[in-house]
C-alpha positions in Angstrom: 109.3 222.2 50.2 110.1 219.2 48.1 111.3 221.5 45.3 113.7 223.2 47.7 115.2 220.1 48.7 115.6 218.5 45.4 117.5 221.6 44.3 119.5 221.6 47.4 120.4 217.9 47.0 121.2 218.6 43.3 123.6 221.5 43.8 125.0 219.7 46.9 126.5 217.0 44.7 128.3 219.5 42.8 129.5 221.4 45.7 133.3 220.2 46.0 134.7 223.0 47.7 134.4 225.8 50.4 134.3 228.5 47.6 131.5 226.3 45.9 129.7 226.1 49.3 130.0 229.8 50.5 130.0 231.8 47.4 128.7 229.7 44.8 131.9 229.7 42.9 132.1 233.5 42.6 130.4 233.8 39.4 126.5 234.3 40.2 124.7 236.3 37.6 122.9 239.5 38.1 119.2 238.2 38.4 120.2 235.7 41.0 122.2 238.1 42.8 119.4 240.7 42.8 116.8 238.5 44.1 119.2 236.8 46.5 120.1 240.3 47.9 116.5 241.2 48.2 115.2 238.1 49.6 118.1 238.1 52.3 117.2 241.7 53.2 113.5 241.1 53.8 111.9 238.3 55.8 109.3 237.7 58.4 111.0 240.3 60.4 109.5 242.9 57.7 106.5 241.3 56.8 105.3 240.3 60.4 107.4 242.2 63.0 108.1 245.6 61.5 104.8 246.1 59.1 102.8 245.1 62.5 104.5 247.4 64.9 105.5 250.2 62.9 102.4 250.2 60.9 100.2 250.3 64.1 102.2 253.2 65.7 103.5 255.1 62.8 100.7 254.7 60.3 101.5 255.9 56.8 104.8 257.4 57.9 106.1 254.1 58.1 106.5 254.3 54.3 109.7 256.5 54.8 111.3 253.2 56.1 110.1 251.5 52.6 111.7 254.5 50.6 115.0 254.6 52.8 115.6 250.9 52.5 114.8 251.0 48.8 117.0 254.1 47.9 119.8 253.7 50.5 120.0 250.0 51.7 119.7 248.8 48.0 120.1 251.4 45.0 123.1 253.4 46.8 124.6 250.2 48.3 124.8 248.7 44.7 125.9 251.8 43.0 128.6 252.8 45.5 129.9 249.7 47.3 128.9 246.9 44.9 132.1 247.0 42.4 134.4 248.2 45.0 133.5 245.1 47.3 133.8 242.7 44.4 137.3 244.4 43.4 138.5 244.4 46.9 137.6 240.6 47.1 139.6 239.7 44.1 142.6 241.8 45.1 142.9 240.7 48.7 142.0 237.3 47.9 139.5 237.1 50.7 136.0 235.8 51.0 134.9 237.2 54.3 134.9 240.4 55.9 137.0 239.4 58.9 139.8 238.3 56.5 139.4 241.9 54.7 139.9 243.7 58.2 143.0 241.5 59.0 144.6 242.3 55.5 143.3 245.9 55.0 144.3 247.0 58.6 146.9 244.3 59.7 145.1 243.6 62.4 144.2 240.2 64.0 142.3 241.6 67.0 139.9 243.2 64.5 139.5 239.7 62.8 138.6 237.9 66.0 136.5 240.7 67.3 134.4 241.0 64.1 134.1 237.1 63.6 132.8 236.7 67.3 130.4 239.5 66.8 128.8 238.1 63.9 128.3 234.7 65.5 126.9 236.2 68.8 124.7 239.0 67.3 123.2 236.9 64.2 121.7 234.6 66.5 119.0 237.0 67.8 118.6 238.0 64.4 118.0 234.6 63.1 115.8 233.9 66.1 113.5 236.7 65.2 112.9 235.4 61.7 112.1 232.1 63.2 109.7 233.8 65.5 107.7 235.6 62.8 107.6 232.2 60.7 106.3 230.3 63.6 103.4 232.7 64.2 102.3 232.5 60.9 102.3 228.7 60.5 100.8 228.4 64.1 97.7 230.5 62.9 97.4 228.9 59.3 97.7 225.4 60.3 96.5 225.5 63.9 99.6 224.0 65.5 101.5 224.7 68.7 104.1 227.4 68.5 107.0 225.1 69.2 106.1 222.5 66.6 106.1 225.0 64.0 109.3 226.2 65.2 110.9 222.7 65.4 109.7 222.1 61.8 111.1 225.4 60.5 114.5 224.6 62.0 114.7 221.2 60.8 113.7 222.3 57.3 116.1 225.2 57.2 119.0 222.6 58.2 118.3 220.2 55.6 118.0 222.9 53.0 121.0 224.7 53.6 123.5 222.1 54.9 122.9 219.9 51.9 123.3 222.7 49.0 125.2 225.8 50.2 125.2 229.3 48.4 124.7 228.3 44.8 121.4 226.3 45.8 120.4 229.2 47.9 120.5 231.7 44.9 118.8 229.3 42.5 115.8 228.9 45.1 115.8 232.7 45.6 114.8 233.5 42.3 111.9 231.1 42.6 111.3 232.8 46.1 111.3 236.3 44.7 108.7 235.4 42.2 106.5 233.9 45.0 107.0 237.0 47.2 105.9 239.2 44.3 102.8 237.2 43.8 102.1 237.2 47.6 102.6 240.6 47.9 100.1 241.7 45.0 97.7 239.5 46.8 98.0 241.4 49.9 97.6 244.7 48.3 94.7 243.9 46.4 92.9 242.0 49.3 93.6 245.1 51.7 92.3 247.9 49.4 89.4 245.7 48.5 88.3 245.0 52.0 88.9 248.7 53.1 86.9 250.0 49.9 90.0 251.6 48.1 92.9 254.0 49.0 90.7 257.2 49.7 88.2 255.3 51.9 91.1 253.4 53.9 92.9 256.9 54.4 89.6 258.7 55.5 89.1 255.8 58.3 92.6 255.7 59.4 92.5 259.6 59.7 89.2 259.3 61.7 91.0 257.3 64.3 94.2 259.5 64.5 95.0 262.4 61.9 98.4 261.7 62.8 98.4 258.0 61.2 97.9 259.7 57.8 100.6 262.5 58.2 104.2 262.6 57.1 105.4 262.1 60.7 103.5 259.6 62.8 102.5 259.8 66.4 105.8 258.7 67.8 107.5 261.7 66.4 110.5 262.4 64.4 113.4 260.8 66.1 112.2 257.4 66.5 111.4 257.3 62.9 114.6 258.5 61.9 116.1 255.9 63.9 114.1 253.2 62.2 115.0 254.7 58.7 118.8 255.1 59.6 119.2 251.7 61.1 117.5 249.6 58.5 118.7 251.6 55.7 122.5 252.3 56.5 123.4 249.1 58.2 123.3 247.2 54.8 126.4 249.1 53.7 128.2 246.7 56.1 125.8 243.8 56.9 128.0 240.7 56.2 125.1 238.6 54.9 124.5 241.3 52.2 128.1 242.2 51.4 128.6 238.4 50.8 126.2 238.8 47.6 128.9 241.2 46.2 131.8 238.7 46.8 129.8 236.2 44.8 128.3 238.2 41.9 130.1 237.6 38.5 131.4 240.9 37.4 130.9 244.8 37.1 128.1 244.2 34.4 126.3 242.0 36.5 126.3 244.6 39.3 125.0 247.3 37.1 121.9 245.2 36.0 121.3 243.7 39.5 121.1 247.2 40.9 118.1 248.1 39.1 116.4 244.6 39.7 116.9 244.6 43.5 115.8 248.2 43.7 112.6 247.4 41.8 112.1 244.5 43.9 112.6 246.4 47.1 110.2 249.4 46.3 107.4 246.7 45.4 107.5 244.7 48.4 108.5 247.0 51.1 105.7 249.6 49.9 103.1 246.8 50.3 104.6 245.6 53.7 104.4 249.1 55.3 101.3 250.1 53.7 99.2 246.9 54.8 100.6 247.1 58.1 99.6 250.6 58.5 95.9 249.7 57.8 95.9 247.1 60.5 94.0 249.2 62.9 91.0 249.2 60.4 90.7 245.4 61.0 91.8 244.5 64.4 90.5 245.3 67.8 90.5 243.5 71.2 86.8 242.4 70.6 87.3 240.8 67.1 90.8 239.8 67.5 91.5 238.9 71.2 94.4 236.7 70.3 96.3 239.8 68.8 95.8 241.7 72.1 96.8 241.4 75.9 95.0 243.6 78.2 93.8 245.7 75.6 97.4 246.4 74.2 98.4 244.9 70.8 100.8 241.9 70.6 102.9 243.7 67.6 104.2 240.1 66.4 100.7 239.0 66.0 98.9 241.8 64.5 99.8 241.0 60.7 99.0 237.2 60.9 95.8 237.9 62.3 95.1 240.7 60.0 95.8 238.6 57.0 93.7 235.7 58.0 90.8 238.2 57.8 91.5 240.0 54.7 93.0 237.5 52.3 90.8 234.8 50.9 91.2 231.3 52.2 92.0 230.0 48.6 94.7 232.4 48.4 96.1 232.3 51.8 98.9 229.6 50.6 100.5 232.6 48.6 100.9 234.6 51.8 102.4 231.8 53.6 104.8 231.2 50.7 105.7 234.8 50.6 106.7 234.8 54.3 108.5 231.4 54.0 110.4 232.4 50.9 111.6 235.8 52.4 112.6 234.1 55.7 114.3 231.0 54.2 116.6 233.1 52.4 117.4 235.4 55.2 118.0 232.5 57.3 120.2 230.8 54.7 122.3 233.9 54.5 122.7 234.4 58.2 123.7 230.9 58.6 126.3 230.7 55.9 127.9 234.2 57.3 127.9 232.8 61.0 129.3 229.5 60.4 132.1 231.0 58.0 133.0 233.4 61.1 133.7 230.2 63.1 135.1 227.9 60.5 137.0 230.1 58.2 138.0 233.2 60.2 138.7 231.5 63.6 139.4 227.9 63.1 141.2 228.1 60.0 142.8 231.5 60.7 144.1 230.7 64.1 143.6 227.1 65.3 144.3 225.1 62.2 145.8 227.3 59.3 146.6 224.0 57.3 142.8 222.7 57.2 142.1 221.0 54.1 139.4 222.5 52.0 137.3 219.4 52.2 137.5 219.5 56.1 136.5 223.3 55.8 133.4 222.3 53.8 132.4 219.6 56.2 132.9 222.0 59.3 130.7 224.6 57.6 127.9 222.2 57.4 128.3 221.1 61.0 128.4 224.7 62.4 125.3 225.8 60.2 123.5 223.0 61.8 124.6 224.2 65.4 123.9 227.8 64.6 120.2 227.0 63.7 119.8 224.9 66.9 120.9 228.0 69.0 118.5 230.3 66.9 115.6 228.0 67.4 116.3 227.9 71.2 116.4 231.5 71.5 113.3 231.8 69.3 111.3 229.3 71.5 112.2 231.5 74.7 111.0 234.6 72.8 112.8 237.2 75.0 111.3 240.4 73.3 109.4 241.5 70.3 110.7 240.8 66.6 111.4 244.6 66.3 113.5 244.8 69.5 115.6 241.8 68.6 116.1 242.7 65.2 117.0 246.4 66.6 119.8 245.3 68.8 121.1 242.6 66.3 121.4 245.1 63.5 122.5 247.9 65.6 125.3 245.8 67.2 126.6 244.4 63.7 126.3 247.9 62.2 128.3 249.4 64.9 131.0 246.8 64.7 131.4 246.8 60.9 130.3 250.3 59.6 133.2 252.4 60.4 136.0 249.9 59.6 134.4 248.6 56.4 133.1 251.6 54.8 136.1 253.9 55.3 138.1 251.0 54.5 136.8 250.8 50.8 136.5 254.5 50.4 139.5 256.0 51.9 143.3 255.4 52.1 143.7 257.7 55.0 142.1 255.3 57.7 144.3 253.0 59.7 144.3 250.3 62.2 143.9 252.7 65.2 140.9 254.3 63.6 139.3 250.9 62.6 139.7 249.1 65.8 138.7 252.1 67.9 135.4 252.6 65.7 134.5 249.0 65.9 135.0 248.6 69.6 133.5 252.1 70.4 130.4 251.9 68.4 129.5 248.4 69.6 130.1 249.7 73.4 127.9 252.8 72.8 125.1 250.7 71.3 125.1 248.1 74.1 125.4 250.8 76.9 122.5 252.7 75.4 120.5 249.3 75.0 121.1 248.0 78.4 120.3 251.5 79.8 116.7 251.1 78.8 116.8 253.2 75.4 114.8 251.3 72.6 116.9 249.1 70.2 116.6 251.2 67.2 118.0 254.2 68.8 120.9 252.4 70.5 121.8 251.1 67.1 121.6 254.2 65.3 123.8 256.2 67.9 126.4 253.3 67.8 126.5 253.0 64.0 126.9 257.1 63.9 129.8 256.6 66.6 131.4 253.9 64.4 131.3 256.0 61.2 132.6 259.2 63.0 135.3 257.4 65.1 137.4 255.8 62.3 138.5 258.9 60.3 138.9 260.9 63.6 141.1 258.4 65.5 143.1 257.5 62.2 144.5 261.0 62.5 146.0 259.9 65.8 147.4 256.5 64.3 150.3 255.7 62.3 150.2 256.5 58.7 150.6 253.4 56.5 
């Protein structure tokens, strides 16, 4: 933590402009970009929430999510979208997705709508990350949940507000290495305790044969929704798209593509495979804190399992793995949310003549404010991590997927198609969610509607 703060302070002294703070000057190399992309994609949400709930319910079939995330959410995004995003940012002279929407579709409404959506729906996403981190700190240090939460909130504020994007990418390389070390410790510890892959598979199949089948007990539709939500949303998730605004050039994108894909394959396979074996270690009898009335508390499963599996002398690396992944994700979310309020709304509509220095200062203030709101929501714990992330990713994906992906890939889509796809996609997503449908399903359907609506409604709009 001292190292992180030292890097943030050092970079903070060199952060002289909004572009420095938000994009690191726009010349970030391939390794930094690859690690910061992966670290922003994966967090305590994956290692604590998703691997716990999906591993327990789906068993080995949860590995389809790891495969989808790696091949679609990382490899295909870099290959298909990376250079297009960088080229678009240079040609349009934009630094946020909302600015791109305004210039591409000549729509101020879409700029406002997308900016507000980012701020509103990134708060629960950030809260989910804080919840996962706090559970882990609570278990490792025997602290109260709120104490761990406040500590992590203050630390995130200091680290990000001081340094900005460049310090974040420098730290993410260090974080990425820690994540790989921690992941290696987890997989070897789990296999050692279960007697190896064959023995683990046999014991899991004895509990329920479907847990080792290609499609787990919940069935193919819930599994498809989880794969689609977490693998396709990255094509238009603002905190991931930002990485390509800041990358140096096309060559850096080609190198970064393979590095980030390998990083994703390793860590996601470890996370979901380990989570699928949680049934072998936990029961209401031996881990009462991970169960309530005999039913699993999904957000507590992995922290409880890791304390039983990983040797005490190595547990610090697991803590560092979750901390590293989560700090990177939080930093990315905070930067994007702050820019939505400061750059897109305040500078875009309220005070267009704001100075660069004042813009950077406001970014720091709104970053702290966003973290405060996220910590408050995390304290209230309105739902499980998977549910919170599902509605957050689903809503953001529904707003951005149709306008952004089609805007980059096709000249035929227009303002009517973009606005309709964004508003209709979000409306469908929220309607399904508040009607009682699971958040991954609501998000998946909303994203599909968003993707389909833009080209369809563009046929009715004015050609440009």
